[in-house]
C-alpha positions as CSV (number, residue, x, y, z in Angstrom):
1,M,33.6,46.2,12.3
2,Q,30.6,44.4,10.5
3,S,27.5,46.4,9.7
4,D,24.5,46.0,8.9
5,K,21.6,48.1,6.7
6,N,18.8,48.8,8.9
7,A,15.8,47.7,5.9
8,T,13.2,50.4,7.1
9,S,15.3,53.0,8.3
10,G,18.1,53.2,6.1
11,A,20.8,53.6,9.1
12,M,23.8,51.6,9.4
13,Y,24.8,49.5,12.3
14,N,27.6,48.3,13.6
15,T,27.7,44.6,15.2
16,A,28.4,47.3,18.7
17,G,24.6,48.4,17.8
18,N,25.9,51.6,17.2
19,I,24.5,54.0,14.0
20,I,27.8,54.7,11.2
21,N,27.3,56.0,8.0
22,E,28.3,55.1,4.5
23,A,31.0,57.6,3.8
24,D,32.4,55.5,7.5
25,A,31.4,52.4,5.4
26,L,33.6,53.5,2.8
27,V,36.3,54.2,5.0
28,N,36.8,51.1,6.7
29,I,36.1,49.4,3.6
30,K,39.2,51.1,2.7
31,T,41.2,50.4,5.5
32,G,40.2,46.7,5.7
33,I,37.5,47.1,8.0
34,S,34.5,44.9,6.7
35,A,31.5,46.9,5.9
36,R,29.9,43.9,4.6
37,R,25.8,44.8,3.4
38,C,23.5,43.9,0.4
39,E,26.1,41.3,-0.7
40,T,25.4,38.6,-3.4
41,V,25.9,34.9,-2.7
42,E,29.4,34.6,-4.4
43,E,29.9,38.0,-2.6
44,A,29.7,36.3,0.4
45,A,31.0,32.9,-0.6
46,C,34.4,34.4,-1.6
47,N,34.6,37.0,1.6
48,D,34.2,33.4,3.8
49,G,36.5,32.0,1.6
50,V,34.3,29.2,0.2
51,L,34.2,30.4,-3.4
52,Y,36.4,28.0,-5.9
53,T,37.9,28.2,-9.9
54,G,38.1,25.1,-11.7
55,A,39.4,25.4,-15.2
56,I,40.1,23.3,-18.4
57,P,42.6,24.9,-20.4
58,V,42.5,25.6,-23.4
59,T,42.5,22.3,-25.8
60,A,42.7,21.3,-29.3
61,L,39.6,19.2,-30.2
62,T,39.4,18.1,-34.4
63,A,36.1,17.2,-35.7
64,G,33.7,15.0,-33.4
65,Q,36.0,14.6,-30.2
66,T,34.9,14.8,-27.1
67,I,37.3,16.2,-24.1
68,K,36.4,14.8,-20.4
69,S,36.4,16.5,-17.1
70,T,35.4,14.6,-13.8
71,F,34.6,16.4,-10.4
72,K,34.5,14.8,-7.0
73,T,31.8,16.6,-4.8
74,P,33.1,15.6,-0.9
75,A,31.3,13.5,1.4
76,N,30.8,15.8,4.2
77,K,30.1,19.1,2.0
78,M,27.2,20.9,-0.1
79,V,28.6,21.9,-3.6
80,V,26.7,24.4,-4.9
81,F,28.0,24.3,-8.9
82,K,27.3,27.7,-10.6
83,P,27.5,27.8,-14.0
84,I,29.9,26.4,-16.4
85,L,31.9,28.9,-18.8
86,V,32.5,27.8,-21.6
87,K,35.2,29.2,-24.7
88,A,36.1,28.4,-27.8
89,L,37.6,29.0,-31.3
90,T,34.3,28.4,-33.3
91,G,30.7,27.1,-32.3
92,D,28.9,24.0,-32.8
93,L,30.1,22.2,-29.4
94,A,27.7,20.1,-27.2
95,V,28.2,20.3,-23.6
96,I,26.9,17.5,-21.4
97,L,27.2,17.1,-17.6
98,Y,26.6,13.5,-16.1
99,E,25.5,12.6,-12.3
100,G,27.2,9.3,-11.5
101,S,29.9,8.5,-13.5
102,S,32.2,5.3,-12.4
103,G,35.2,3.5,-13.7
104,V,37.3,6.7,-13.9
105,S,41.1,6.4,-13.8
106,G,43.9,8.6,-15.1
107,G,43.8,12.0,-15.9
108,T,45.3,15.0,-14.2
109,T,43.9,16.6,-11.0
110,Y,43.3,19.6,-11.4
111,P,43.4,21.7,-8.0
112,A,40.6,24.2,-7.5
113,T,41.9,27.7,-6.7
114,N,40.5,29.5,-4.0
115,R,38.7,32.8,-5.1
116,N,39.8,35.1,-1.6
117,R,43.4,34.9,-1.6
118,Q,43.4,35.6,1.6
119,S,41.6,32.6,2.3
120,A,43.6,29.4,3.8
121,N,40.7,27.1,2.6
122,T,41.3,24.5,0.6
123,S,38.8,22.5,-1.8
124,E,37.6,19.0,-0.8
125,S,36.6,18.0,-4.3
126,I,38.8,16.7,-6.5
127,V,38.9,17.9,-10.7
128,T,39.9,15.8,-13.0
129,L,41.1,16.8,-16.6
130,A,41.0,14.1,-19.3
131,P,40.3,11.3,-17.8
132,T,39.2,7.9,-18.6
133,V,35.8,7.5,-17.8
134,T,34.1,3.9,-18.1
135,T,30.0,4.6,-17.2
136,N,29.5,8.9,-17.7
137,G,26.0,8.1,-15.6
138,T,22.6,9.9,-16.3
139,A,23.2,13.4,-18.1
140,I,21.5,16.0,-15.7
141,G,21.7,18.6,-18.8
142,L,22.6,19.8,-21.6
143,F,23.8,22.9,-21.5
144,A,24.9,24.2,-24.9
145,M,25.3,23.6,-28.3
146,M,26.5,26.5,-29.9
147,H,26.8,27.4,-33.3
148,S,29.3,30.2,-35.4
149,T,31.9,30.6,-37.0
150,N,33.1,33.4,-34.7
151,P,35.2,33.0,-31.0
152,V,32.5,32.3,-28.6
153,T,32.2,32.5,-24.5
154,E,28.8,31.2,-23.4
155,A,27.6,30.9,-19.8
156,L,25.8,27.4,-19.5
157,S,22.5,27.6,-17.3
158,P,22.1,30.3,-15.5
159,E,21.1,28.8,-12.7
160,P,23.5,26.8,-10.0
161,L,23.0,23.3,-9.0
162,I,23.3,21.1,-5.9
163,L,25.4,18.4,-6.1
164,K,24.9,15.4,-4.4
165,S,27.6,14.6,-2.0
166,D,29.9,12.1,-2.5
167,T,29.6,12.1,-6.1
168,T,31.3,12.1,-9.4
169,Y,30.6,14.1,-12.1
170,T,31.3,14.1,-15.9
171,L,31.3,17.0,-17.9
172,T,31.6,16.4,-21.6
173,I,32.7,18.8,-24.3
174,T,32.5,17.7,-27.6
175,N,33.1,19.3,-30.9
176,S,30.5,18.5,-33.8
177,S,31.7,20.9,-36.4
178,A,33.0,19.4,-39.4
179,S,36.2,21.2,-38.5
180,A,38.9,21.8,-35.6
181,N,38.5,23.8,-32.4
182,A,40.1,24.5,-29.5
183,V,37.5,24.9,-26.3
184,A,38.7,25.6,-22.6
185,A,36.2,26.0,-19.6
186,E,36.2,27.1,-16.5
187,L,34.1,25.6,-13.3
188,S,33.3,28.0,-10.2
189,F,31.8,26.4,-7.2
190,I,30.6,27.3,-3.6
191,E,31.8,24.6,-1.1
192,V,30.2,24.0,2.6
């Protein structure tokens, strides 16, 4: 039973058009019956099994070193790229996302995880860790320059990006400090 809330009366209706109260809706949620209402885009995408996560695992970077990760979008789907979450032991990082990368080879393909663990959907996007990239492409944003001597976590850009189909993107993370650092990143995206 899926429910919707009437904006004017505040009443909730199931798909048969019958009024249900919030207590019934909570019971429906607890019994596994959908009572969806007032969802965020992320919650709706997760419920529909189209919200995915990819990651750059913890990587040690020497002073001035850059790590790259590529993200290849499928030809037949729209990909909404959510803010990138970067974690580091210390600040002084430059994080840049490039569009239209070419000459990509090597690296390790990292399977994206469907955030709805009950969904059989799999991502058609390809995340590759530490590939060789001949041409990064066009920078579409300098997302962060973090300055701190303490561990930091920062979401880069609060707004999502709708990516071009059948396009390769490169994410670079550069340790701009004079000392060693360790970084990790989480890529979250909706694929429809």
